[in-house]
C-alpha positions in Angstrom: -33.3 85.0 -7.1 -33.0 85.8 -10.8 -33.1 89.5 -10.1 -30.8 89.2 -7.0 -28.0 87.4 -8.8 -26.9 90.3 -11.0 -24.2 93.0 -10.6 -25.3 95.5 -8.0 -28.0 93.5 -6.2 -25.7 90.5 -5.6 -23.7 92.4 -3.1 -26.8 92.2 -0.9 -27.3 88.4 -1.4 -26.1 87.6 2.2 -28.4 90.4 3.6 -31.3 89.1 1.7 -30.8 85.4 2.7 -30.2 86.2 6.4 -33.3 88.4 6.6 -35.5 85.9 4.7 -34.5 83.2 7.3 -35.0 85.5 10.3 -31.3 85.6 11.3 -31.3 89.4 11.0 -33.9 92.1 10.8 -34.4 93.9 7.4 -32.8 97.4 7.4 -34.6 100.4 5.9 -32.7 103.7 5.6 -36.0 105.5 5.8 -39.5 104.4 7.2 -41.0 105.2 3.8 -39.0 102.3 2.3 -40.5 99.6 4.5 -43.8 99.3 2.5 -41.9 99.4 -0.8 -39.1 97.0 0.1 -40.9 94.7 2.6 -41.3 91.9 0.0 -37.5 91.9 -0.7 -36.4 92.3 2.9 -35.0 95.9 2.4 -33.0 95.0 -0.7 -33.7 97.0 -3.9 -34.2 94.4 -6.7 -36.4 95.7 -9.4 -36.3 98.7 -11.7 -39.7 99.7 -10.4 -38.1 100.2 -7.0 -36.2 103.2 -8.3 -39.5 104.8 -9.4 -41.3 104.0 -6.1 -38.4 105.2 -3.9 -38.0 108.5 -5.7 -41.7 109.1 -5.4 -41.8 108.2 -1.7 -38.6 109.7 -0.5 -38.2 112.8 -2.7 -41.9 113.4 -3.6 -41.2 113.2 -7.3 -44.0 112.4 -9.8 -44.1 109.0 -11.6 -42.9 110.7 -14.8 -40.0 112.4 -13.1 -39.1 109.2 -11.3 -39.0 107.2 -14.6 -36.7 109.8 -16.1 -34.4 109.0 -13.2 -34.7 105.3 -13.9 -33.8 105.8 -17.5 -30.8 108.0 -16.8 -29.4 105.2 -14.5 -29.9 102.4 -17.0 -27.4 101.4 -19.7 -25.1 104.1 -21.1 -25.6 107.5 -19.5 -24.3 111.0 -19.7 -22.6 111.9 -16.5 -23.8 115.5 -16.2 -27.6 114.9 -16.4 -27.2 111.9 -14.1 -25.4 114.0 -11.4 -28.1 116.7 -11.7 -30.7 114.0 -10.8 -28.5 113.1 -7.9 -28.3 116.6 -6.5 -31.9 117.3 -7.0 -32.9 113.9 -5.3 -30.8 114.7 -2.2 -32.3 118.2 -2.0 -35.9 117.2 -2.4 -35.5 114.3 0.1 -34.0 116.6 2.7 -36.9 119.1 2.2 -39.3 116.2 3.0 -37.4 115.6 6.3 -35.0 112.9 5.3 -31.5 113.4 6.8 -28.6 113.8 4.5 -26.9 110.6 5.5 -30.0 108.5 4.8 -30.6 110.3 1.5 -27.1 109.6 0.4 -27.4 105.9 1.4 -30.7 105.5 -0.5 -29.1 107.1 -3.5 -26.0 104.9 -3.3 -28.2 101.8 -3.3 -30.2 102.9 -6.3 -27.0 103.8 -8.2 -25.3 100.5 -7.4 -27.9 98.2 -8.9 -30.2 100.1 -11.4 -27.9 99.9 -14.4 -28.2 96.1 -14.3 -31.6 95.6 -12.7 -34.5 93.7 -14.2 -38.0 94.9 -14.0 -40.2 92.6 -12.0 -42.1 91.3 -15.0 -38.9 90.5 -16.7 -37.7 88.5 -13.7 -41.0 86.7 -13.5 -40.8 85.8 -17.2 -37.4 84.4 -16.8 -38.5 82.4 -13.7 -41.3 80.8 -15.8 -38.7 79.8 -18.4 -36.4 78.4 -15.6 -39.1 76.2 -14.1 -40.1 74.9 -17.6 -36.4 74.2 -18.4 -36.0 72.4 -15.1 -39.1 70.3 -15.8 -38.0 69.4 -19.3 -34.5 68.5 -18.2 -35.9 66.3 -15.4 -38.5 64.5 -17.7 -36.9 64.6 -21.1 -33.1 65.1 -20.4 -31.9 63.8 -23.8 -34.2 66.0 -25.8 -33.6 69.0 -23.6 -29.8 68.8 -23.7 -29.9 68.1 -27.5 -31.9 71.3 -28.0 -29.5 73.3 -25.8 -26.5 72.0 -27.8 -28.2 72.6 -31.2 -28.9 76.2 -30.3 -25.4 76.5 -28.9 -27.0 78.2 -25.9 -26.2 78.3 -22.2 -23.1 79.5 -20.3 -20.8 76.6 -20.9 -19.1 75.0 -23.9 -21.1 72.5 -25.9 -19.0 69.6 -24.6 -20.1 70.4 -21.0 -23.7 69.7 -21.8 -22.7 66.5 -23.6 -20.9 65.4 -20.5 -23.9 66.3 -18.4 -25.9 63.9 -20.6 -23.3 61.2 -20.2 -23.5 61.5 -16.4 -27.3 61.2 -16.6 -26.8 57.8 -18.3 -27.7 59.0 -21.8 -25.6 57.3 -24.5 -23.6 59.5 -26.9 -23.5 58.4 -30.5 -21.1 59.8 -33.2 -22.3 61.6 -36.3 -23.3 59.3 -39.0 -23.6 60.0 -42.7 -26.9 58.0 -42.9 -28.5 59.0 -39.5 -27.1 62.4 -38.3 -28.8 65.7 -38.8 -27.3 69.2 -39.0 -28.4 69.6 -35.4 -28.0 67.3 -32.3 -30.8 64.7 -32.2 -32.2 62.7 -29.3 -34.4 59.7 -29.1 -36.0 57.1 -26.8 -36.0 53.7 -28.4 -36.8 50.2 -27.2 -34.3 48.1 -25.3 -31.1 47.3 -27.2 -27.9 45.7 -26.0 -25.7 48.5 -27.4 -27.4 51.2 -25.4 -28.0 51.8 -21.7 -31.6 51.6 -20.5 -33.1 54.1 -18.2 -35.4 53.3 -15.2 -38.6 53.4 -17.4 -37.3 50.6 -19.7 -36.6 52.9 -22.6 -33.3 54.0 -24.1 -32.1 57.6 -24.3 -29.3 58.7 -26.7 -28.0 61.8 -28.2 -26.4 61.8 -31.7 -23.8 64.4 -32.4 -24.7 66.9 -35.2 -23.0 67.1 -38.5 -22.5 70.8 -38.0 -20.3 70.0 -35.0 -17.7 68.5 -37.4 -15.0 71.0 -38.3 -14.1 71.5 -42.0 -17.3 70.1 -43.4 -18.4 72.8 -45.9 -22.0 73.9 -46.3 -22.0 72.8 -49.9 -21.0 69.2 -49.0 -23.4 69.1 -46.1 -26.3 70.2 -48.4 -25.3 67.7 -51.0 -25.0 64.9 -48.3 -28.6 65.6 -47.1 -30.0 65.8 -50.7 -28.4 62.5 -51.8 -29.4 60.7 -48.5 -33.0 61.7 -49.1 -32.9 59.9 -52.4 -31.5 56.7 -50.8 -29.1 55.9 -48.0 -25.4 55.5 -48.5 -24.3 51.9 -48.9 -20.5 52.4 -48.5 -17.7 54.9 -48.3 -17.2 54.6 -52.0 -20.9 55.2 -52.7 -20.8 58.3 -50.5 -17.7 59.7 -52.4 -19.2 59.0 -55.8 -22.5 60.6 -55.0 -21.6 63.5 -52.7 -18.1 64.2 -54.2 -16.6 65.7 -51.0 -13.0 67.0 -50.9 -10.5 64.4 -49.8 -10.0 66.2 -46.5 -13.7 66.4 -45.7 -14.1 62.6 -46.3 -11.1 61.9 -44.1 -12.5 64.2 -41.3 -15.8 62.3 -41.4 -14.0 59.0 -41.1 -11.9 60.2 -38.2 -14.9 61.4 -36.2 -16.8 58.2 -36.6 -19.4 59.1 -39.3 -18.7 55.9 -41.3 -18.4 53.5 -38.3 -21.8 52.0 -39.1 -20.5 50.5 -42.4 -18.6 47.8 -40.4 -15.0 48.8 -41.1 -12.6 50.3 -38.6 -11.5 53.9 -39.0 -8.0 52.9 -40.3 -9.6 50.6 -42.8 -11.8 53.4 -44.1 -8.9 55.7 -44.3 -7.0 53.1 -46.4 -10.1 52.5 -48.6 -10.4 56.3 -49.0 -6.8 56.6 -50.2 -7.1 53.6 -52.6 -10.3 55.0 -53.9 -8.8 58.4 -54.7 -5.7 56.8 -56.1 -7.9 54.6 -58.4 -9.9 57.6 -59.6 -6.8 59.4 -60.9 -6.3 56.5 -63.3 -9.9 56.0 -64.2 -11.3 56.9 -67.7 -14.5 58.1 -65.9 -12.7 61.1 -64.1 -12.4 61.9 -60.5 -15.6 60.3 -59.4 -16.4 57.2 -61.4 -19.7 55.4 -60.9 -18.0 52.5 -59.1 -14.5 51.8 -58.0 -13.6 48.4 -56.7 -11.5 48.4 -53.5 -10.0 45.1 -52.5 -10.9 44.6 -48.8 -8.2 42.0 -48.2 -5.5 44.7 -49.0 -6.8 46.8 -46.2 -5.2 46.5 -42.6 -7.7 45.3 -40.0 -6.3 46.7 -36.8 -8.5 49.5 -35.2 -7.2 52.6 -33.5 -6.8 52.5 -29.7 -9.4 54.4 -27.9 -7.0 57.2 -27.0 -6.3 57.9 -30.6 -10.1 58.0 -31.4 -10.7 60.4 -28.6 -7.9 62.7 -29.6 -9.2 62.7 -33.2 -12.8 63.5 -32.0 -11.5 66.3 -29.7 -9.6 67.8 -32.6 -12.4 67.6 -35.1 -15.5 68.2 -33.0 -14.2 69.7 -29.7 -15.9 66.9 -27.8 -15.6 63.1 -27.5 -18.0 60.2 -28.0 -17.2 57.2 -25.9 -15.3 58.7 -22.9 -14.7 62.0 -21.2 -11.6 63.9 -22.6 -9.8 63.4 -19.4 -9.6 59.7 -20.2 -6.9 60.6 -22.8 -4.5 61.6 -19.9 -5.5 58.8 -17.6 -1.8 57.7 -17.5 -0.5 61.0 -16.2 -3.4 61.3 -13.8 -2.7 57.9 -12.4 1.0 58.7 -12.1 0.0 61.7 -10.1 -2.3 59.7 -7.8 0.5 57.1 -7.2 3.1 59.8 -6.3 0.8 62.4 -4.5 -2.5 60.8 -3.6 -6.0 60.5 -4.9 -8.0 63.2 -6.4 -11.3 64.5 -4.9 -14.2 64.2 -7.4 -16.3 67.2 -8.3 -19.4 65.6 -6.8 -17.6 65.0 -3.5 -16.3 68.6 -3.1 -19.1 69.6 -0.6 -17.8 67.0 1.8 -14.4 68.9 2.1 -15.5 72.4 3.1 -12.6 74.3 4.6 -10.0 71.7 3.5 -7.4 71.8 0.9 -8.0 69.2 -1.9 -6.5 68.2 -5.2 -8.8 68.1 -8.2 -8.4 67.1 -11.9 -10.1 69.5 -14.2 -11.0 70.0 -17.8 -11.8 73.6 -18.4 -15.2 74.4 -19.9 -15.2 78.2 -19.6 -13.1 81.0 -18.1 -13.4 84.6 -17.3 -10.9 87.2 -16.3 -11.8 90.4 -14.4 -10.1 93.1 -12.3 -10.4 93.7 -8.6 -11.3 97.2 -7.3 -7.5 98.0 -6.9 -7.1 97.1 -10.6 -5.4 93.7 -10.2 -6.2 90.8 -12.5 -7.9 87.6 -11.4 -9.6 84.7 -13.1 -12.5 82.4 -12.8 -12.4 78.8 -14.1 -15.3 76.5 -14.7 -13.9 73.0 -14.8 -15.2 69.5 -14.8 -14.1 66.0 -14.2 -16.0 62.6 -14.9 -18.4 63.3 -12.0 -19.4 67.0 -12.4 -18.4 70.6 -12.7 -16.9 73.0 -10.2 -15.9 76.7 -10.1 -12.2 77.6 -9.3 -11.0 81.1 -8.5 -7.5 82.5 -9.0 -7.1 85.6 -6.9 -4.5 88.1 -7.9 -1.5 86.7 -6.2 -2.3 83.1 -7.4 -3.1 84.5 -10.9 0.3 86.2 -11.3 2.0 82.9 -10.5 -0.2 80.5 -12.4 -2.3 82.5 -14.8 0.1 81.9 -17.7 -0.6 78.2 -17.6 -4.3 78.6 -18.3 -3.9 78.7 -22.1 -6.0 75.8 -23.2 -8.7 73.5 -21.9 -6.2 71.5 -20.1 -6.4 69.2 -18.4 -5.3 70.7 -15.1 -4.3 69.5 -11.7 -5.6 72.1 -9.2 -4.8 72.2 -5.5 -7.3 74.4 -3.8 -9.3 75.2 -0.6 -13.0 74.4 -0.6 -15.2 77.4 0.3 -18.8 77.4 1.4 -21.1 80.0 -0.2 -24.6 79.1 1.0 -24.4 75.6 -0.3 -22.4 76.4 -3.4 -18.8 75.2 -3.0 -16.3 77.1 -5.2 -12.6 76.4 -4.7 -9.8 79.0 -4.1 -6.8 77.9 -6.2 -3.6 77.5 -4.3 -1.5 75.7 -6.9 -2.1 74.8 -10.6 -0.4 72.6 -13.1 -1.3 71.6 -16.6 -0.8 68.1 -18.2 0.7 68.2 -21.6 1.8 65.4 -24.0 5.2 65.8 -22.4 4.0 65.4 -18.9 2.9 67.8 -16.2 3.9 71.5 -16.7 4.6 73.5 -13.5 5.3 77.3 -13.4 8.9 78.3 -13.2 8.2 81.2 -10.7 6.1 84.1 -10.0 5.3 86.4 -12.9 6.4 90.0 -12.7 3.3 91.2 -14.4 -0.1 89.7 -15.4 -0.6 88.6 -19.0 -2.8 90.8 -21.1 
């Protein structure tokens, strides 16, 4: 499957699956191919197939066949490649292969070989896939923390964080006394503040300090050095010992890195302002050994959750307590009251062939051109229950593509498709929720955006 889901071979996915399940018979353009491609139901999958086919059909040596494989892989010079083609057809015809069959065999080799894996490469990736699946199943917090720390995978980091949340893993903010430069995960004994998994242990992921925007490497290094000496006892203690820029300290407060000290985020911001104001008039310079801040002079009211989520989204591109869609719950609820309920991502498979309305937070996107040269776009979106793939074909893209300019959120009306158990949706209408409400297109575009 790893070798099959690549440009070239993937045009034969339906052929492969139907033949594997006995719905159709494998097709071999020449009898000599049956022994070579029997394992893959007549579909060329591996780079070795080029070598074997050239040897069996055209009578080439292994060395000659490998030259052909190399000429078809990666960047190639057109003239030598076409010389291989002409010679292959001629030699195949000399061995009794009719011209039409020889041309079809060549077409199949040409279509897939530039992107093909060798079989050993596919097998190695398969081993990694099985290992990854096992780790995610048995150690989901640790596995997802590792993926996010490596900034790996196809999706945005926040998508893996939301996957962890859906798996019942608690998300913790960065913390000046506990967070590391990378994402960390732990199982700890039962505590009232964290959800407990089925084994009676707690799973959580703590957001990394490197995820915080605007935190310089110098400040991060100093933070870790001073923390190794002894933990920070207060915001003022942190400022005196680490000496961050004012904006860095403010950023750490807004993303929750001082929450464990017992004050609200607005309180900490006030304390930070008073601390820096006091240092300007201190004989000990910008960072005195101790500056007293009167707690009773600091407001006590905390920020609403929406404000916290917006700050976290701005400063870390992810949110701690709730999914980002929670920020726009008012606009989403208004849409539900006027139009009707949304279908959740995890329920899409129940609506195959139907038109549904989905809320979506975009996690990745890709634009491409059709064979006639028209632009289209693929969106990977998520809601609180899961992810789904949405496709804007050229006509829809011309009308709505200009709205896809941020992560959203979006309201997507689309038809649910069935692709062998995978259920992508074909977009029919799209609107974006902004701070001012829901944005709709004014009309079809005369041309696609660049």
